[in-house]
Structure formats: structure tokens, C-alpha cells
ROTOR-865704 format. One line per 5 residues: their letters; for each residue x, z, y of C-alpha. Coordinates in nm, 2 decimals. Each point is the difference from the previous one (the first is absolute). Layout:
N
A) X:Z:Y | ...
This chain:
183
MVQRT) -0.01:0.01:0.01 | 0.17:-0.06:0.32 | -0.06:0.24:0.28 | -0.05:-0.09:0.32 | 0.02:0.20:0.30
FTHLD) -0.09:-0.06:0.36 | 0.32:0.03:0.24 | -0.10:0.11:0.38 | 0.12:-0.20:0.23 | 0.01:0.07:0.39
CSPSN) -0.21:-0.29:0.16 | 0.15:0.01:0.30 | 0.19:-0.35:0.13 | 0.32:0.16:0.02 | 0.02:0.04:-0.39
TGDSL) -0.24:-0.28:-0.16 | 0.19:-0.35:0.28 | -0.27:-0.27:-0.05 | -0.10:0.05:-0.35 | -0.19:0.31:-0.03
SHVLT) -0.05:0.06:-0.45 | -0.08:0.30:-0.20 | 0.18:0.01:-0.26 | -0.10:0.17:-0.37 | 0.31:0.13:-0.19
SRISL) 0.04:-0.06:-0.35 | 0.17:-0.22:-0.30 | -0.17:-0.33:0.21 | -0.01:0.04:0.39 | -0.35:-0.06:0.15
KLSGF) -0.06:-0.12:0.36 | -0.39:0.12:0.04 | -0.05:-0.12:0.35 | 0.13:-0.02:0.34 | -0.24:0.18:0.15
CPPRK) 0.08:0.33:0.19 | -0.25:0.26:0.19 | 0.04:0.05:0.39 | 0.24:0.27:0.05 | -0.23:0.23:0.21
SRHDW) -0.26:-0.06:-0.30 | -0.16:0.31:-0.11 | -0.18:-0.15:-0.30 | 0.07:-0.11:-0.35 | 0.00:-0.39:0.03
IGPPD) -0.13:-0.27:-0.30 | 0.27:-0.30:-0.06 | -0.03:-0.32:-0.12 | -0.03:-0.05:-0.40 | 0.31:0.06:-0.21
KHSNL) 0.06:-0.35:-0.19 | 0.04:0.13:-0.28 | -0.30:0.32:-0.08 | -0.20:-0.19:0.23 | -0.07:0.41:0.16
RPVHF) 0.01:0.05:0.38 | 0.27:0.26:0.05 | -0.05:0.28:0.27 | 0.23:0.08:0.25 | -0.08:0.39:0.02
YIPED) 0.05:0.21:0.35 | 0.22:0.27:0.01 | -0.09:0.22:0.30 | 0.28:0.23:0.11 | -0.16:0.36:-0.05
ESPLE) -0.10:-0.14:-0.36 | -0.14:0.34:-0.17 | 0.18:0.03:-0.37 | -0.38:-0.08:-0.16 | -0.01:-0.29:0.18
RKLRE) 0.33:-0.10:-0.10 | -0.10:0.07:-0.36 | -0.31:-0.22:0.03 | 0.21:-0.29:0.18 | 0.23:0.01:-0.27
LRQET) -0.24:0.02:-0.23 | -0.19:-0.31:0.14 | 0.35:-0.19:0.00 | 0.10:0.09:-0.32 | -0.38:-0.15:-0.12
QEWNQ) 0.07:-0.29:0.17 | 0.32:-0.09:-0.14 | -0.11:0.08:-0.34 | -0.33:-0.25:0.07 | 0.21:-0.29:0.09
QFWAN) 0.28:0.05:-0.25 | -0.35:0.01:-0.26 | -0.15:-0.36:0.17 | 0.35:-0.16:0.03 | 0.10:0.06:-0.35
QNVTF) -0.36:-0.11:-0.11 | -0.07:-0.31:0.19 | 0.38:-0.09:-0.11 | -0.08:0.06:-0.39 | -0.34:-0.16:0.07
LKEKE) 0.15:-0.34:0.18 | 0.28:-0.04:-0.30 | -0.25:0.06:-0.26 | -0.26:-0.27:0.14 | 0.26:-0.26:0.02
EFIHS) 0.15:0.10:-0.31 | -0.37:-0.08:-0.17 | -0.03:-0.26:0.22 | 0.30:-0.19:-0.15 | -0.10:0.06:-0.30
RLKAK) -0.34:-0.11:-0.01 | 0.16:-0.29:0.15 | 0.21:-0.08:-0.22 | -0.23:0.01:-0.33 | -0.19:-0.22:0.18
GLGLR) 0.31:-0.23:0.00 | -0.02:-0.01:0.36 | 0.27:0.08:0.26 | -0.01:0.27:0.34 | -0.04:-0.34:0.20
AESGQ) -0.23:-0.27:-0.03 | 0.00:-0.37:0.02 | -0.04:0.00:0.38 | 0.24:0.25:0.04 | -0.23:0.30:0.08
KATLN) 0.07:0.34:-0.20 | -0.25:-0.01:-0.33 | -0.23:0.32:0.01 | -0.26:0.10:-0.29 | -0.37:0.00:0.04
AEEMA) -0.19:0.33:0.11 | -0.07:0.08:-0.39 | 0.34:-0.09:-0.11 | 0.11:0.26:0.30 | -0.26:0.25:-0.08
DFYKE) 0.16:0.10:-0.37 | 0.30:0.08:0.21 | -0.13:0.24:0.21 | -0.21:0.18:-0.25 | 0.28:0.02:-0.21
FLSKN) 0.22:0.14:0.33 | -0.26:0.27:0.08 | -0.04:0.11:-0.36 | 0.34:0.02:-0.03 | 0.08:0.19:0.31
FQKHM) -0.31:0.20:-0.03 | 0.18:0.39:-0.08 | 0.22:-0.13:0.25 | -0.25:-0.02:0.28 | -0.18:0.31:-0.16
DYNRD) 0.32:0.22:0.09 | 0.03:-0.17:0.29 | -0.35:0.11:0.14 | 0.03:0.32:-0.13 | 0.30:0.07:0.16
WYKRN) -0.14:-0.17:0.34 | -0.28:0.24:-0.02 | 0.26:0.27:-0.05 | 0.19:-0.06:0.31 | -0.30:-0.06:0.19
FAITF) -0.15:0.36:-0.06 | 0.31:0.10:0.06 | 0.04:-0.19:0.39 | -0.40:0.10:0.05 | 0.07:0.43:-0.09
FMGKV) 0.30:-0.03:0.20 | -0.17:-0.20:0.32 | -0.30:0.30:-0.05 | 0.33:0.25:0.06 | 0.15:-0.20:0.28
ALERI) -0.34:0.01:0.19 | -0.05:0.36:-0.06 | 0.35:0.08:0.10 | -0.07:-0.17:0.33 | -0.31:0.18:0.06
WNKFR) 0.13:0.27:-0.05 | 0.31:-0.04:0.25 | -0.26:-0.09:0.28 | -0.17:0.27:-0.01 | 0.25:0.27:-0.09
PKQKK) 0.14:0.24:0.32 | 0.32:-0.16:0.12 | 0.27:0.25:0.00 | 0.16:0.06:0.26 | 0.37:-0.01:0.09
TSS) 0.12:0.31:0.04 | 0.40:0.01:0.24 | 0.18:0.28:-0.14
């Protein structure tokens, strides 16, 4: 399994030059996008779709006064996003590879090449492709069930921490402010 982690880059012009990019570090380095939120932004931003996972990565805002609980929530969200990106990138690569192999084997069985006489890529009809889709889903059923189980666990944990952060913010808003004492 390839482990990918996001590398935080400052998006200011002095650090990025003309080409803005966010890099995934792993055995394979992948460009996520050239998008960078404005420096003064105080919100999470959604980037363009990743070309491998087709998911839109989130650029998380990190407040200067982030509490330990808020940091834990943000890190859990980031970890979940990375996990999600990794799963779907791997799943999509596997799907495309197996789909090409299926098409090639079916065309070969019919005595056809990968290209038609006109030079266009040869294709299979919908009924033939339905066989592939059914087989692929059946073969990956347990993987998808495991993914769904883990996705629900992660999202319940995120929701739980969001509730804790909301309660912490309410508590901090209404509790008496501590007065500074001079010695």
C-alpha cells in the first residue's frame, strides 16, 4: 500500500514562484492542484478534483489560537481526507487497469485488435461491459464493505469531536474571563 501524506506549503508568492502546487509525498509524487486560498482567509477551501481519486481536496484553515481539541478535530479531518484520497486513487487505478484488461481479452477472443479498421479505439457494447462491472463489483464487495464501515467510524468520530469543539466554544464564550494580575 502506498502511503500518501500532504505536505503543507506556504502559498505566498515568495515561496511558490510562478507555479503553485500542493505535493503529495509518497513513493509516487502527485500534483494535487495549483489552487491556493488567499492568505487572509479564515475558512476551509475546497480545491479542484484530484486526477487520481476524483475527490476534491480540502485546504484546511488553521487558526492562530487553535485549541488542542480544535487541532485534534482538524487533524482527524485531514487524516480522513488523506485516507479517502488514497482509497479512491487506488480503487480507480485498479478499476481502469482491470477494465482495459477485460476489453483487451474480449476483443482478442473475438479476433479483433485494440483499434478498428478506421483507426478508432475498438470498444465493447453495453451488455459486454455490464459483465465486467458486475464482476468487478462482486470481486471488490468486501473491500467496499470495509471502506464503508471505516468511513462511518471516521465520520462518527469527526461528528463527535465537532460537538466537543462546539461545546468548548460555548463554554469559553460564557465563562468569566480571568483578570490579569500584576505582581
